[in-house]
BALOBA-1460 file (C-alpha; in Angstrom, 3 decimals):
// residues 376
<rec num="1" residu="m" x="88.287" y="121.621" z="143.495"/>
<rec num="2" residu="f" x="91.940" y="121.554" z="142.710"/>
<rec num="3" residu="w" x="92.145" y="117.951" z="143.293"/>
<rec num="4" residu="q" x="88.909" y="117.065" z="141.005"/>
<rec num="5" residu="f" x="90.673" y="119.140" z="138.270"/>
<rec num="6" residu="t" x="93.586" y="117.252" z="138.541"/>
<rec num="7" residu="n" x="91.865" y="114.078" z="138.752"/>
<rec num="8" residu="t" x="89.864" y="114.894" z="135.460"/>
<rec num="9" residu="i" x="93.076" y="115.730" z="133.575"/>
<rec num="10" residu="a" x="94.612" y="112.361" z="134.923"/>
<rec num="11" residu="d" x="91.505" y="110.658" z="133.745"/>
<rec num="12" residu="l" x="91.762" y="112.036" z="130.208"/>
<rec num="13" residu="v" x="95.491" y="111.205" z="129.961"/>
<rec num="14" residu="n" x="94.895" y="107.586" z="131.196"/>
<rec num="15" residu="a" x="92.137" y="107.259" z="128.696"/>
<rec num="16" residu="s" x="94.230" y="108.641" z="125.771"/>
<rec num="17" residu="g" x="95.959" y="106.772" z="122.999"/>
<rec num="18" residu="f" x="99.162" y="107.634" z="124.293"/>
<rec num="19" residu="v" x="98.836" y="105.577" z="127.406"/>
<rec num="20" residu="r" x="96.371" y="102.803" z="126.096"/>
<rec num="21" residu="g" x="98.305" y="102.393" z="122.829"/>
<rec num="22" residu="q" x="100.354" y="99.468" z="121.861"/>
<rec num="23" residu="w" x="104.158" y="99.987" z="120.879"/>
<rec num="24" residu="t" x="103.235" y="98.054" z="117.754"/>
<rec num="25" residu="q" x="100.845" y="100.753" z="117.052"/>
<rec num="26" residu="y" x="103.555" y="103.542" z="117.525"/>
<rec num="27" residu="l" x="105.901" y="101.474" z="115.252"/>
<rec num="28" residu="m" x="103.401" y="101.332" z="112.497"/>
<rec num="29" residu="i" x="102.714" y="105.164" z="112.769"/>
<rec num="30" residu="i" x="106.412" y="105.626" z="112.566"/>
<rec num="31" residu="v" x="106.179" y="103.313" z="109.307"/>
<rec num="32" residu="a" x="103.365" y="105.262" z="107.851"/>
<rec num="33" residu="c" x="105.226" y="108.747" z="108.342"/>
<rec num="34" residu="l" x="108.293" y="107.041" z="106.398"/>
<rec num="35" residu="l" x="105.986" y="105.915" z="103.555"/>
<rec num="36" residu="i" x="104.304" y="109.709" z="103.718"/>
<rec num="37" residu="y" x="107.885" y="111.223" z="103.656"/>
<rec num="38" residu="l" x="108.988" y="108.859" z="100.551"/>
<rec num="39" residu="a" x="106.100" y="110.104" z="98.675"/>
<rec num="40" residu="v" x="106.044" y="113.874" z="99.462"/>
<rec num="41" residu="v" x="109.710" y="114.447" z="99.854"/>
<rec num="42" residu="k" x="111.189" y="111.750" z="97.789"/>
<rec num="43" residu="k" x="108.378" y="111.634" z="95.303"/>
<rec num="44" residu="y" x="108.579" y="107.915" z="95.092"/>
<rec num="45" residu="e" x="105.226" y="106.636" z="93.464"/>
<rec num="46" residu="p" x="103.183" y="109.517" z="95.243"/>
<rec num="47" residu="l" x="99.975" y="109.026" z="93.719"/>
<rec num="48" residu="l" x="99.411" y="105.662" z="95.491"/>
<rec num="49" residu="l" x="102.038" y="105.599" z="98.165"/>
<rec num="50" residu="l" x="100.538" y="108.696" z="100.017"/>
<rec num="51" residu="p" x="96.952" y="107.378" z="100.338"/>
<rec num="52" residu="i" x="98.207" y="104.004" z="101.195"/>
<rec num="53" residu="a" x="100.441" y="105.601" z="103.867"/>
<rec num="54" residu="f" x="97.568" y="107.656" z="105.278"/>
<rec num="55" residu="g" x="95.449" y="104.577" z="105.455"/>
<rec num="56" residu="v" x="97.994" y="102.766" z="107.396"/>
<rec num="57" residu="l" x="98.201" y="105.862" z="109.732"/>
<rec num="58" residu="l" x="94.425" y="105.602" z="110.307"/>
<rec num="59" residu="a" x="94.552" y="101.966" z="111.026"/>
<rec num="60" residu="n" x="96.882" y="102.449" z="113.648"/>
<rec num="61" residu="l" x="95.895" y="105.346" z="115.662"/>
<rec num="62" residu="p" x="94.834" y="103.973" z="119.185"/>
<rec num="63" residu="f" x="91.163" y="103.553" z="119.949"/>
<rec num="64" residu="a" x="90.304" y="106.139" z="117.089"/>
<rec num="65" residu="n" x="88.335" y="103.405" z="115.085"/>
<rec num="66" residu="l" x="88.733" y="105.397" z="111.812"/>
<rec num="67" residu="s" x="89.784" y="102.241" z="109.900"/>
<rec num="68" residu="s" x="87.094" y="99.755" z="110.664"/>
<rec num="69" residu="y" x="87.085" y="97.974" z="107.231"/>
<rec num="70" residu="d" x="85.341" y="95.043" z="108.815"/>
<rec num="71" residu="e" x="82.435" y="97.493" z="110.370"/>
<rec num="72" residu="k" x="79.915" y="99.596" z="108.649"/>
<rec num="73" residu="g" x="81.969" y="102.704" z="108.555"/>
<rec num="74" residu="l" x="83.409" y="104.884" z="105.734"/>
<rec num="75" residu="i" x="86.366" y="102.648" z="105.339"/>
<rec num="76" residu="y" x="84.109" y="99.598" z="105.300"/>
<rec num="77" residu="y" x="82.370" y="100.940" z="102.046"/>
<rec num="78" residu="l" x="85.379" y="101.923" z="100.224"/>
<rec num="79" residu="y" x="87.020" y="98.577" z="100.966"/>
<rec num="80" residu="q" x="84.120" y="96.712" z="99.060"/>
<rec num="81" residu="g" x="85.746" y="97.933" z="95.700"/>
<rec num="82" residu="v" x="88.588" y="95.833" z="96.893"/>
<rec num="83" residu="k" x="86.867" y="93.011" z="98.156"/>
<rec num="84" residu="l" x="84.696" y="92.668" z="95.079"/>
<rec num="85" residu="g" x="87.267" y="93.151" z="92.621"/>
<rec num="86" residu="i" x="86.299" y="96.336" z="91.203"/>
<rec num="87" residu="y" x="89.160" y="98.754" z="91.892"/>
<rec num="88" residu="p" x="92.180" y="96.987" z="90.290"/>
<rec num="89" residu="p" x="90.374" y="96.694" z="86.846"/>
<rec num="90" residu="l" x="89.339" y="100.300" z="86.937"/>
<rec num="91" residu="i" x="92.921" y="101.358" z="87.426"/>
<rec num="92" residu="f" x="93.917" y="99.108" z="84.552"/>
<rec num="93" residu="l" x="91.174" y="101.070" z="82.533"/>
<rec num="94" residu="g" x="92.829" y="104.251" z="83.273"/>
<rec num="95" residu="i" x="96.226" y="102.941" z="82.666"/>
<rec num="96" residu="g" x="95.333" y="101.691" z="79.125"/>
<rec num="97" residu="a" x="94.009" y="105.031" z="78.397"/>
<rec num="98" residu="m" x="97.385" y="106.774" z="79.239"/>
<rec num="99" residu="t" x="99.590" y="104.068" z="77.570"/>
<rec num="100" residu="d" x="100.975" y="104.231" z="74.078"/>
<rec num="101" residu="f" x="101.504" y="100.512" z="72.856"/>
<rec num="102" residu="g" x="103.335" y="101.778" z="69.743"/>
<rec num="103" residu="p" x="106.847" y="100.694" z="70.927"/>
<rec num="104" residu="l" x="105.473" y="97.394" z="71.632"/>
<rec num="105" residu="i" x="103.666" y="96.922" z="68.095"/>
<rec num="106" residu="a" x="106.985" y="98.266" z="66.299"/>
<rec num="107" residu="n" x="109.177" y="96.002" z="68.196"/>
<rec num="108" residu="p" x="106.909" y="92.684" z="69.191"/>
<rec num="109" residu="k" x="110.347" y="90.986" z="70.559"/>
<rec num="110" residu="s" x="109.529" y="93.312" z="73.306"/>
<rec num="111" residu="l" x="106.976" y="90.800" z="74.791"/>
<rec num="112" residu="l" x="109.859" y="88.331" z="75.261"/>
<rec num="113" residu="l" x="111.558" y="90.779" z="77.472"/>
<rec num="114" residu="g" x="108.240" y="91.542" z="79.474"/>
<rec num="115" residu="a" x="107.612" y="87.535" z="79.628"/>
<rec num="116" residu="a" x="111.118" y="87.172" z="80.977"/>
<rec num="117" residu="a" x="110.734" y="89.870" z="83.851"/>
<rec num="118" residu="q" x="107.951" y="87.469" z="85.285"/>
<rec num="119" residu="l" x="110.591" y="85.176" z="86.300"/>
<rec num="120" residu="g" x="110.505" y="86.890" z="89.856"/>
<rec num="121" residu="i" x="106.857" y="85.788" z="90.200"/>
<rec num="122" residu="f" x="107.243" y="82.074" z="89.671"/>
<rec num="123" residu="t" x="110.580" y="81.473" z="91.127"/>
<rec num="124" residu="t" x="109.328" y="83.503" z="94.249"/>
<rec num="125" residu="f" x="106.077" y="81.282" z="94.326"/>
<rec num="126" residu="i" x="108.269" y="77.984" z="94.503"/>
<rec num="127" residu="g" x="110.389" y="79.569" z="97.287"/>
<rec num="128" residu="a" x="107.473" y="80.774" z="99.377"/>
<rec num="129" residu="v" x="106.009" y="77.129" z="99.494"/>
<rec num="130" residu="l" x="109.337" y="75.570" z="100.368"/>
<rec num="131" residu="l" x="109.558" y="78.143" z="103.479"/>
<rec num="132" residu="g" x="106.004" y="76.967" z="104.608"/>
<rec num="133" residu="y" x="103.562" y="79.724" z="103.174"/>
<rec num="134" residu="t" x="100.332" y="77.813" z="101.811"/>
<rec num="135" residu="p" x="100.123" y="77.706" z="97.837"/>
<rec num="136" residu="k" x="97.618" y="80.504" z="97.748"/>
<rec num="137" residu="e" x="100.034" y="82.656" z="100.182"/>
<rec num="138" residu="a" x="102.962" y="82.075" z="97.929"/>
<rec num="139" residu="g" x="100.981" y="82.685" z="94.880"/>
<rec num="140" residu="a" x="100.149" y="86.246" z="96.349"/>
<rec num="141" residu="i" x="103.666" y="86.830" z="97.468"/>
<rec num="142" residu="g" x="105.115" y="85.926" z="94.344"/>
<rec num="143" residu="i" x="102.989" y="88.604" z="92.154"/>
<rec num="144" residu="i" x="104.822" y="91.309" z="93.958"/>
<rec num="145" residu="g" x="107.702" y="90.416" z="91.451"/>
<rec num="146" residu="g" x="105.628" y="91.780" z="88.767"/>
<rec num="147" residu="a" x="105.839" y="95.314" z="90.224"/>
<rec num="148" residu="d" x="102.196" y="96.159" z="89.408"/>
<rec num="149" residu="g" x="100.184" y="97.150" z="92.350"/>
<rec num="150" residu="p" x="96.738" y="96.907" z="91.184"/>
<rec num="151" residu="t" x="97.554" y="93.221" z="89.893"/>
<rec num="152" residu="a" x="99.178" y="92.320" z="93.180"/>
<rec num="153" residu="i" x="95.867" y="93.628" z="95.100"/>
<rec num="154" residu="f" x="93.630" y="91.770" z="92.602"/>
<rec num="155" residu="v" x="95.351" y="88.520" z="93.025"/>
<rec num="156" residu="t" x="95.949" y="88.813" z="96.704"/>
<rec num="157" residu="n" x="92.238" y="89.670" z="97.311"/>
<rec num="158" residu="n" x="91.434" y="86.269" z="95.658"/>
<rec num="159" residu="l" x="94.030" y="83.980" z="96.865"/>
<rec num="160" residu="a" x="94.968" y="85.407" z="100.455"/>
<rec num="161" residu="p" x="92.915" y="88.344" z="101.717"/>
<rec num="162" residu="h" x="94.251" y="88.202" z="104.931"/>
<rec num="163" residu="l" x="97.743" y="89.365" z="103.760"/>
<rec num="164" residu="l" x="96.496" y="92.242" z="101.316"/>
<rec num="165" residu="g" x="97.920" y="95.182" z="103.613"/>
<rec num="166" residu="s" x="101.474" y="93.674" z="103.814"/>
<rec num="167" residu="i" x="101.625" y="92.734" z="99.930"/>
<rec num="168" residu="a" x="99.960" y="96.116" z="98.745"/>
<rec num="169" residu="i" x="102.713" y="98.138" z="100.853"/>
<rec num="170" residu="a" x="105.451" y="95.730" z="99.655"/>
<rec num="171" residu="a" x="104.301" y="95.933" z="95.912"/>
<rec num="172" residu="y" x="103.821" y="99.787" z="95.786"/>
<rec num="173" residu="s" x="107.119" y="100.419" z="97.902"/>
<rec num="174" residu="y" x="109.061" y="98.476" z="95.756"/>
<rec num="175" residu="m" x="107.290" y="100.204" z="92.633"/>
<rec num="176" residu="a" x="108.276" y="103.494" z="94.539"/>
<rec num="177" residu="l" x="112.083" y="102.425" z="94.800"/>
<rec num="178" residu="v" x="112.562" y="101.270" z="91.348"/>
<rec num="179" residu="p" x="115.192" y="104.127" z="90.591"/>
<rec num="180" residu="i" x="117.042" y="102.691" z="93.799"/>
<rec num="181" residu="i" x="116.691" y="99.015" z="93.321"/>
<rec num="182" residu="q" x="117.145" y="98.400" z="89.912"/>
<rec num="183" residu="p" x="120.346" y="100.158" z="88.758"/>
<rec num="184" residu="p" x="123.048" y="98.096" z="90.907"/>
<rec num="185" residu="i" x="121.432" y="94.757" z="89.283"/>
<rec num="186" residu="m" x="121.605" y="96.278" z="85.679"/>
<rec num="187" residu="k" x="125.047" y="97.490" z="86.147"/>
<rec num="188" residu="l" x="126.005" y="93.946" z="87.999"/>
<rec num="189" residu="l" x="124.633" y="91.934" z="84.997"/>
<rec num="190" residu="t" x="125.842" y="93.979" z="81.831"/>
<rec num="191" residu="t" x="129.289" y="95.308" z="80.672"/>
<rec num="192" residu="k" x="129.767" y="99.006" z="79.991"/>
<rec num="193" residu="k" x="130.220" y="98.085" z="76.321"/>
<rec num="194" residu="e" x="126.521" y="96.689" z="76.555"/>
<rec num="195" residu="r" x="125.190" y="99.528" z="78.326"/>
<rec num="196" residu="q" x="126.433" y="101.822" z="75.536"/>
<rec num="197" residu="v" x="124.687" y="100.263" z="72.685"/>
<rec num="198" residu="v" x="122.627" y="102.731" z="70.691"/>
<rec num="199" residu="m" x="119.658" y="101.171" z="69.359"/>
<rec num="200" residu="e" x="117.973" y="101.902" z="65.862"/>
<rec num="201" residu="q" x="114.905" y="104.072" z="65.677"/>
<rec num="202" residu="l" x="111.591" y="102.190" z="65.858"/>
<rec num="203" residu="r" x="109.493" y="102.131" z="62.807"/>
<rec num="204" residu="p" x="106.327" y="104.413" z="62.807"/>
<rec num="205" residu="v" x="102.902" y="102.354" z="63.613"/>
<rec num="206" residu="s" x="99.815" y="102.970" z="61.685"/>
<rec num="207" residu="k" x="96.636" y="103.884" z="63.533"/>
<rec num="208" residu="l" x="94.900" y="100.673" z="62.170"/>
<rec num="209" residu="e" x="97.681" y="98.758" z="64.004"/>
<rec num="210" residu="k" x="97.033" y="100.590" z="67.209"/>
<rec num="211" residu="v" x="93.268" y="100.004" z="67.117"/>
<rec num="212" residu="i" x="93.475" y="96.134" z="66.131"/>
<rec num="213" residu="f" x="96.245" y="95.442" z="68.936"/>
<rec num="214" residu="p" x="93.729" y="95.938" z="71.870"/>
<rec num="215" residu="i" x="91.136" y="94.105" z="70.314"/>
<rec num="216" residu="f" x="93.368" y="91.129" z="69.425"/>
<rec num="217" residu="v" x="94.981" y="90.820" z="72.763"/>
<rec num="218" residu="t" x="91.594" y="90.855" z="74.446"/>
<rec num="219" residu="i" x="90.401" y="87.931" z="72.359"/>
<rec num="220" residu="l" x="93.704" y="85.840" z="72.617"/>
<rec num="221" residu="v" x="94.236" y="86.408" z="76.320"/>
<rec num="222" residu="s" x="90.574" y="85.800" z="77.536"/>
<rec num="223" residu="f" x="90.302" y="82.601" z="75.409"/>
<rec num="224" residu="f" x="93.411" y="81.245" z="76.903"/>
<rec num="225" residu="l" x="93.181" y="82.528" z="80.436"/>
<rec num="226" residu="p" x="89.721" y="83.789" z="81.399"/>
<rec num="227" residu="d" x="91.165" y="84.467" z="84.814"/>
<rec num="228" residu="a" x="93.196" y="87.281" z="83.414"/>
<rec num="229" residu="a" x="90.362" y="88.631" z="81.359"/>
<rec num="230" residu="p" x="89.062" y="91.462" z="83.978"/>
<rec num="231" residu="l" x="92.382" y="93.052" z="84.052"/>
<rec num="232" residu="v" x="93.502" y="92.639" z="80.527"/>
<rec num="233" residu="s" x="90.240" y="93.573" z="78.900"/>
<rec num="234" residu="m" x="89.902" y="96.823" z="80.821"/>
<rec num="235" residu="l" x="93.615" y="97.554" z="79.931"/>
<rec num="236" residu="m" x="92.868" y="97.184" z="76.355"/>
<rec num="237" residu="l" x="89.395" y="98.922" z="76.432"/>
<rec num="238" residu="g" x="91.344" y="101.848" z="77.966"/>
<rec num="239" residu="n" x="93.620" y="101.769" z="74.996"/>
<rec num="240" residu="l" x="91.117" y="101.623" z="72.512"/>
<rec num="241" residu="f" x="89.545" y="104.799" z="74.132"/>
<rec num="242" residu="r" x="92.671" y="106.485" z="73.390"/>
<rec num="243" residu="e" x="93.740" y="105.076" z="70.099"/>
<rec num="244" residu="s" x="90.085" y="105.189" z="68.233"/>
<rec num="245" residu="g" x="90.103" y="108.681" z="68.444"/>
<rec num="246" residu="v" x="86.281" y="108.986" z="68.497"/>
<rec num="247" residu="v" x="85.749" y="109.045" z="72.256"/>
<rec num="248" residu="e" x="88.252" y="111.809" z="73.675"/>
<rec num="249" residu="r" x="85.781" y="112.822" z="76.399"/>
<rec num="250" residu="i" x="85.783" y="109.329" z="77.747"/>
<rec num="251" residu="s" x="89.459" y="108.639" z="77.404"/>
<rec num="252" residu="k" x="90.340" y="112.057" z="79.142"/>
<rec num="253" residu="t" x="87.949" y="110.756" z="81.972"/>
<rec num="254" residu="a" x="89.495" y="107.505" z="82.171"/>
<rec num="255" residu="q" x="92.963" y="109.020" z="82.295"/>
<rec num="256" residu="n" x="92.568" y="111.663" z="84.848"/>
<rec num="257" residu="e" x="89.183" y="112.099" z="86.917"/>
<rec num="258" residu="m" x="88.188" y="108.423" z="87.112"/>
<rec num="259" residu="i" x="91.742" y="107.003" z="87.910"/>
<rec num="260" residu="n" x="92.493" y="109.707" z="90.522"/>
<rec num="261" residu="i" x="89.222" y="108.894" z="92.329"/>
<rec num="262" residu="i" x="89.797" y="105.110" z="92.207"/>
<rec num="263" residu="t" x="93.368" y="105.579" z="93.240"/>
<rec num="264" residu="i" x="92.285" y="107.608" z="96.529"/>
<rec num="265" residu="f" x="89.855" y="104.779" z="97.447"/>
<rec num="266" residu="l" x="92.099" y="102.147" z="96.499"/>
<rec num="267" residu="g" x="94.828" y="103.419" z="98.450"/>
<rec num="268" residu="v" x="93.264" y="104.750" z="101.552"/>
<rec num="269" residu="s" x="91.209" y="101.282" z="101.998"/>
<rec num="270" residu="v" x="94.092" y="98.888" z="101.342"/>
<rec num="271" residu="g" x="96.319" y="100.933" z="103.564"/>
<rec num="272" residu="a" x="93.856" y="100.640" z="106.265"/>
<rec num="273" residu="t" x="94.092" y="96.882" z="106.404"/>
<rec num="274" residu="a" x="97.453" y="97.136" z="107.700"/>
<rec num="275" residu="k" x="96.909" y="96.948" z="111.431"/>
<rec num="276" residu="a" x="99.715" y="96.464" z="113.851"/>
<rec num="277" residu="e" x="98.552" y="93.104" z="114.742"/>
<rec num="278" residu="n" x="98.435" y="91.837" z="111.382"/>
<rec num="279" residu="f" x="101.377" y="93.352" z="110.090"/>
<rec num="280" residu="l" x="104.154" y="92.993" z="112.587"/>
<rec num="281" residu="t" x="104.449" y="89.277" z="112.494"/>
<rec num="282" residu="p" x="107.258" y="87.058" z="111.338"/>
<rec num="283" residu="r" x="105.401" y="85.529" z="108.333"/>
<rec num="284" residu="t" x="104.565" y="89.357" z="107.167"/>
<rec num="285" residu="l" x="107.958" y="90.684" z="107.345"/>
<rec num="286" residu="g" x="108.872" y="87.593" z="105.408"/>
<rec num="287" residu="i" x="106.699" y="88.764" z="102.767"/>
<rec num="288" residu="i" x="108.496" y="91.814" z="102.700"/>
<rec num="289" residu="v" x="111.894" y="90.184" z="102.164"/>
<rec num="290" residu="l" x="110.472" y="87.662" z="99.430"/>
<rec num="291" residu="g" x="108.873" y="90.736" z="97.859"/>
<rec num="292" residu="l" x="112.121" y="92.343" z="97.207"/>
<rec num="293" residu="f" x="113.698" y="88.959" z="96.110"/>
<rec num="294" residu="a" x="110.731" y="88.560" z="93.646"/>
<rec num="295" residu="f" x="111.214" y="92.403" z="92.021"/>
<rec num="296" residu="s" x="115.064" y="91.949" z="91.858"/>
<rec num="297" residu="l" x="114.650" y="88.523" z="90.182"/>
<rec num="298" residu="g" x="112.239" y="89.986" z="87.716"/>
<rec num="299" residu="t" x="114.570" y="92.752" z="86.966"/>
<rec num="300" residu="a" x="117.373" y="90.348" z="86.596"/>
<rec num="301" residu="g" x="115.307" y="88.125" z="84.201"/>
<rec num="302" residu="g" x="114.631" y="90.802" z="81.957"/>
<rec num="303" residu="v" x="118.236" y="91.828" z="81.706"/>
<rec num="304" residu="l" x="119.398" y="88.633" z="81.172"/>
<rec num="305" residu="l" x="117.262" y="87.793" z="78.252"/>
<rec num="306" residu="g" x="118.374" y="91.269" z="76.904"/>
<rec num="307" residu="k" x="122.112" y="89.988" z="76.963"/>
<rec num="308" residu="v" x="120.906" y="87.060" z="75.007"/>
<rec num="309" residu="m" x="119.242" y="89.163" z="72.526"/>
<rec num="310" residu="y" x="122.375" y="91.445" z="72.418"/>
<rec num="311" residu="w" x="124.448" y="88.314" z="71.396"/>
<rec num="312" residu="l" x="121.948" y="86.955" z="68.999"/>
<rec num="313" residu="t" x="121.637" y="90.273" z="67.199"/>
<rec num="314" residu="g" x="125.376" y="90.961" z="67.030"/>
<rec num="315" residu="g" x="125.003" y="93.784" z="69.679"/>
<rec num="316" residu="k" x="122.127" y="95.813" z="68.091"/>
<rec num="317" residu="v" x="119.869" y="95.326" z="71.570"/>
<rec num="318" residu="n" x="120.933" y="97.135" z="74.833"/>
<rec num="319" residu="p" x="120.155" y="94.671" z="77.337"/>
<rec num="320" residu="l" x="119.345" y="97.671" z="79.828"/>
<rec num="321" residu="i" x="115.886" y="97.776" z="78.189"/>
<rec num="322" residu="g" x="114.981" y="94.205" z="79.436"/>
<rec num="323" residu="s" x="114.893" y="95.706" z="83.289"/>
<rec num="324" residu="a" x="111.692" y="97.714" z="82.105"/>
<rec num="325" residu="g" x="110.009" y="94.398" z="81.472"/>
<rec num="326" residu="v" x="108.773" y="94.797" z="84.994"/>
<rec num="327" residu="s" x="105.391" y="96.519" z="85.311"/>
<rec num="328" residu="a" x="105.888" y="99.930" z="86.676"/>
<rec num="329" residu="v" x="105.230" y="102.145" z="83.993"/>
<rec num="330" residu="p" x="106.834" y="104.440" z="83.155"/>
<rec num="331" residu="m" x="109.519" y="104.612" z="85.758"/>
<rec num="332" residu="a" x="111.246" y="101.351" z="85.061"/>
<rec num="333" residu="a" x="111.571" y="102.845" z="81.298"/>
<rec num="334" residu="r" x="113.011" y="106.095" z="82.541"/>
<rec num="335" residu="v" x="115.440" y="103.994" z="84.582"/>
<rec num="336" residu="s" x="116.600" y="102.386" z="81.695"/>
<rec num="337" residu="q" x="117.258" y="105.551" z="80.028"/>
<rec num="338" residu="k" x="119.033" y="107.060" z="82.808"/>
<rec num="339" residu="v" x="121.582" y="104.106" z="83.320"/>
<rec num="340" residu="g" x="122.059" y="103.868" z="79.680"/>
<rec num="341" residu="q" x="122.875" y="107.604" z="79.256"/>
<rec num="342" residu="e" x="125.256" y="107.361" z="82.374"/>
<rec num="343" residu="a" x="127.298" y="105.117" z="79.944"/>
<rec num="344" residu="n" x="126.617" y="106.855" z="76.778"/>
<rec num="345" residu="p" x="125.396" y="110.467" z="77.086"/>
<rec num="346" residu="g" x="124.218" y="110.075" z="73.247"/>
<rec num="347" residu="n" x="121.947" y="107.051" z="74.157"/>
<rec num="348" residu="f" x="118.175" y="107.409" z="74.149"/>
<rec num="349" residu="l" x="116.637" y="104.214" z="75.128"/>
<rec num="350" residu="l" x="113.338" y="105.408" z="76.593"/>
<rec num="351" residu="m" x="111.061" y="104.410" z="73.690"/>
<rec num="352" residu="h" x="112.696" y="101.074" z="73.250"/>
<rec num="353" residu="a" x="112.509" y="100.734" z="76.862"/>
<rec num="354" residu="m" x="108.650" y="101.444" z="76.569"/>
<rec num="355" residu="g" x="108.099" y="98.408" z="74.705"/>
<rec num="356" residu="p" x="109.063" y="95.698" z="77.188"/>
<rec num="357" residu="n" x="107.568" y="98.193" z="79.944"/>
<rec num="358" residu="v" x="104.060" y="97.983" z="78.534"/>
<rec num="359" residu="a" x="104.602" y="94.162" z="77.719"/>
<rec num="360" residu="g" x="105.401" y="93.820" z="81.638"/>
<rec num="361" residu="v" x="101.851" y="95.262" z="82.240"/>
<rec num="362" residu="i" x="100.459" y="92.698" z="80.027"/>
<rec num="363" residu="g" x="102.806" y="89.881" z="81.326"/>
<rec num="364" residu="s" x="101.984" y="90.570" z="85.158"/>
<rec num="365" residu="a" x="98.347" y="90.353" z="84.214"/>
<rec num="366" residu="v" x="99.023" y="87.105" z="82.475"/>
<rec num="367" residu="a" x="100.985" y="85.831" z="85.101"/>
<rec num="368" residu="a" x="98.100" y="86.698" z="87.621"/>
<rec num="369" residu="g" x="95.749" y="84.790" z="85.291"/>
<rec num="370" residu="i" x="98.006" y="81.648" z="85.594"/>
<rec num="371" residu="l" x="98.283" y="81.794" z="89.317"/>
<rec num="372" residu="l" x="94.454" y="82.296" z="89.901"/>
<rec num="373" residu="s" x="93.584" y="79.416" z="87.503"/>
<rec num="374" residu="m" x="96.063" y="76.970" z="89.342"/>
<rec num="375" residu="l" x="95.235" y="78.214" z="92.897"/>
<rec num="376" residu="k" x="91.698" y="79.691" z="93.184"/>
């Protein structure tokens, strides 16, 4: 009886994931726990990093089969929103409903800073091609430089879906680490005198301007770059909900319930694509490095154009606002504010930085449209 009991226990142990699991799965579980730590303890982009991290955890539990996005299970059905390109535009709808484009309208030159911050996307695209990635893979890797998770997912799903897990994790991880990655670059490229510049208060923006802006941008971008229309049009529709003042219930739903539900579905299903056999490869690890390069170069591009504006205006533009040209709203703008106040406690750059920041959202979507039109 005793031996029968011990044999049963031995069979259970031998059949468990502890014995039959691969070391790569254990490593990915550690990565998932690290991402959960960053989301919960450090509060780095927790709304998306936490569900993505748990999706990674589900994907790598040995023999649990909880993350079979390629079979008819829960994750499979949630993943269809990614596969069919539904979730990213809906996320943009919610972002638009939460975003005030007033600082951008008040200072249209901010568009240039948002455009300059896309430098990392196209430079990294060229670099990835030279390193042996296919043009489609390189385009998906380069879009990480926009620091815009939904855009990265949208582009990758169209160009290189087999890289979706690694690119999504890289994009959202670098978005979460904006307060750590950006300040050293900003300080390296600017002098203390430049960081101390106090900018003039922005002019008031009328309701008419705010209502016309999303309509105008939708028409303009859709005519020139139809591939960017799904993202840009939903972004602008959400903003029109906000600024029109006549659909408050819809606007609040887009800002809260809708975007929260889509965020859960998107995060878990994308995280579940990061299985160890797909993630722990030299090419995938190279994506992580290239993504950091793209994001850092995007930050540098915005700051450097900010310096040019500083010189051209005789010192009226603080170059730090250029770093907010990456599409990490509103965290990048807050980092500009924080670094500016370190140099000058009386400096209030947040609203000035929000202009390039929301321009970066538009810029990353436009960059996505360019890559899709070239490579799809």
